[in-house]
N, C-alpha and C positions, 0 to 999 in steps of 0.2 A: 383405210389406214391399217398397216400391219402392226400386230402386237409384238411385244418383246419376245414372246414365246416363238412366234413365227420367225423372227430374226435369228434367234439362236438355232432354230432348226435349219435354216438356210446356211448359216455359218458352219454348222456341223456337217451338212451335206457337202459343202465346198471342201472342207478338210478331208472328208472321205475321198472325194474325187481326186484331191491332190495326192493323198496317200496312195490311191490306186494308180495314179500316174507314175508315182515313184516306183512302185512294184513293176510296172510295165517297163520302166526304163532299165531296171535291173534284169528283167527276164528277157525283154526283147530289145536289145540295144540297137538292133538294125532298124527298128520302127520308131525311133525317137521323133523324127520330124512329123510323122503321121499322127503320133499321140498328141504332140503339142498342138497340132492344128485342130484336133478334136476337142480337148479339154481346156485349153487356155482361154478361149472366148467365154466359157461359162464362169470361170473364176472372176474375170473382170466384171461380168454382169452382177455377180453376187456382191462384189465390193461397191458397185454403183448403187445397187438397191439398199445396201446397208448405209451408205452415205445419205441417200434420200431419206431413209427411215430415221436416221439420227437427226437429220435436219427437221423432220416432222416432229420428232420427240422434243427437240429444243423449242420449237414453236408451241407445242402443246404444254411444255413446262412453263414457258413464259406466260401463256394464257392462264395456266393453273395458278401461277404466282400472282398474276393480276387479279384473279378471282379471290384468292386468299386475302390479298391486301384490301380489296373492296369489302370483303366480309369483315376484316378487322376494323376497317373504318366504320362500317355500319354498327359493329359491336360497340366501338367506343362511343358512337353517337347514341346508341341505345342506353349505354351506361350513363352518359350525360343526361339523357332524358329521364332515366330512372332517378338520378340525383335531384334533378329539378322537380320531378313528381314527388319525391320524398320530402323535399323542402316545402313544397306547397302543402303536402299532407300535414307536416308539422305545424305550419302556419294555420291551417284549418282547424287542427286540434286545439291550438292555443286560442283561436277565436271561439271555438266551441266551449272551452273551459271558462273564458271570460263571460260568454253569454249565460252559461250555467250559474256562475257566481252572481251575475245580475239577477237572474231568475230567482235564485234563493233569497237574495236581498228583497226582491219584490214580494216574494211569498211571505217573508217575515213581516214586511210592512202591512201586507194585506191581513195577516193574522192579528197583528197589533190593532189595526183598524176595526176588525170584526170583534175583537175582545173589548175594545173601548165602546163600540156600539152596543154590545150585549150588556156591558156595565151600565150604560146610560139607560137602556131599556129596563133593566132591573131596578135602577134607581127611580125611574119614572113610575114603574109599577108599584114600588114600595111607597112612593109619595101618594099615589092614588089610593092604595090600601090604607095609608095612614089617615086619610080624610074620609074613609068609608065609601069610596067611589068604585066604579067599575073600570077594569083595564081596557074595555072597548071604547076608547075615547078618540076624538079627532086630534090631529097634531096641535091645533090651537088650544084645545082644552088641556092637553098635557103640558104645553108651554105655560099656560096660566097657572096650573098646579105647581109647576117648577118655580115660577116667580113667587107664588104664595109661600112655598117652602123656604125659598131664600129669605123672604121677609121674616120668617120665624126664627132665623138664625141671628140673634141679636145679643151682643156682649161688648162691653167697653171697660177700660180702666185708664185713668189719666192722673198725672200729678201737676202741681202748680207751675213749676219753672222748667225751662229748657236749658238754662245756662249751668255752668259748673260751680258757681259761687252760691253761697247761701243767701236767702233773702227773706225779710219779714214783710208780711202783708197786714196793714192796719197799725194802730187802731183807728176806727172811724165812728163818729156819732151816728151817722146814717149808714148802715151796713150795705155794701155793694154785693152784687152777684159775683162769686169767685169764678175766674176763668182758668180752668185746668188745661194749660197749653201743651204740656208734654204728653202726647198720646202713646200709651203702652200698647193697647189694642183697641180696635173699633170695628168689629165685625158687624156688618149691616149698615155702617155709617149713620147710625141714629144719633150719635153724640156730635155736637158742633164745637170744635176746639177754639173757634173764634168768638163764641158767645158764652160758652160754658153750659149750654142748655141741651138736655136730652129730650128728643121728641119720639113718642111711641109710634112705631110703624104699623103695628097690629094690635088688636085688642087681646089682652092677656094679663097674666100675673108676672110682675117683675120684682126682682130683689135689688135694692140699692144699699150701698155702704159708704161711709165716710170715715177717714182716719185723719187725726189732727196731731201735729207736732208743734211744741212751743217752748219758748225760753221762760224760765221762772222769773217772776217779777212781783214785787210787793203789792202793786195796785192794778196790773194789767193781766187779765186771764187770757186763755187761748180757747176759742170755741167757734163752731159753725153750726148752721141749721139747715136741714133738708126740707125742700118745698116741692109740693105737687100743685101745679098751676099757681094759684095765689094762697094755697093752703100750707100752713106750717105742719110738718110731720114729726120730726125728731130733732134732737140737738146732741152734739158731741162737745163737751165743755170740761175744762180743767183749770185749776189755779193753784200755784204754789210760789213761794217767795224767791226760790233760787233753783238752779239746775234746770236741765231740759226734761220734758215729760210729754206724754202722749195720751190721747183718748180716742174713742171710736163709738160708732153707733150705726144702726141699719134698720131697714124695714122692707116688708113685702107689700107691693101696691098693685091694685087692680087698675089698669090704665085702658082708656079708650084710644082709638086711633087719633093722633094729634095732641094728646095730653103731653104736658111738659113737666120735667123734673129738673131741679137745679139746686145749687148750694149757695147760701149767703153767709158772709162773715157776721159773727155775733156782734151786736153793738158794743163799742169801746173795748173790743178784744183784738188780738192779733194771732197769726199763725206763722210758722216758719217752715220753709222748704229748702232743699239743697239738691245737689247732684245725686244724693242717696234716695230722693223721692219719698220723703216721709209723709207728706200730706197729700192724700189721694181721694178720688171720687170714682166709684165703680157701679156698674149696673148690668143686670143679666135678665133676659126673658126666661122665666122658669117654664111656662107652657102657654100656648095661645088659648083663647076662650071663644 
């Protein structure tokens, strides 16, 4: 295939030949027919070659355009693929952020579980040291110590009534056991609000207190007595002819496991309680023995 430079060279050569023919026509008028016979065929040849070359250039141009269009199509496809890849990349980044968030949450839960485990271990070790034992114990031994420690946490307080209205209890010639039904606290569940009786869960020294509230009356006092098993311990007693009044008493008792402590109404006396919870019965383990 001839290049554009070659085409220009041929065209220039043809023009030179034509110019030369013009000069010969002026110089040699008599030889006109001879000159035309020599140079005219070469000029037509040049035109034909130029036509062929232009046709080839048109074909090559169409081919080049087709290649360019194909390249543009591929470029657009590549751009679309790049957009799809970028979208997938963003989706992957979002998934990675979600996984990282879940991982951080799991790490926090693990840290909280480890902290709780350490606290339990420290608590168990403290319980073992409190009873003078060794920390090199089996799991069952540690659990037994934990149960023993739970038993040593004993404290309760209760008042007589659960309703909002005030109520008098008594007087009775044969004093009953008072049932303090409104439980304020009952750590260790050693006090029974259905019977009014406290049962010692461990051997130790306990402190008990009773508070009495009453209406003044000319012949009826207000009083209760504290009992350990069948033994009378102390009394809280008051009497005045009018107005309300209160009294209290308490004692520290050494109890064996299963010993009971309760409160009885004093014979021919009464007590008053209301939503203010004036009349109460309380007990606490001071220390195990």
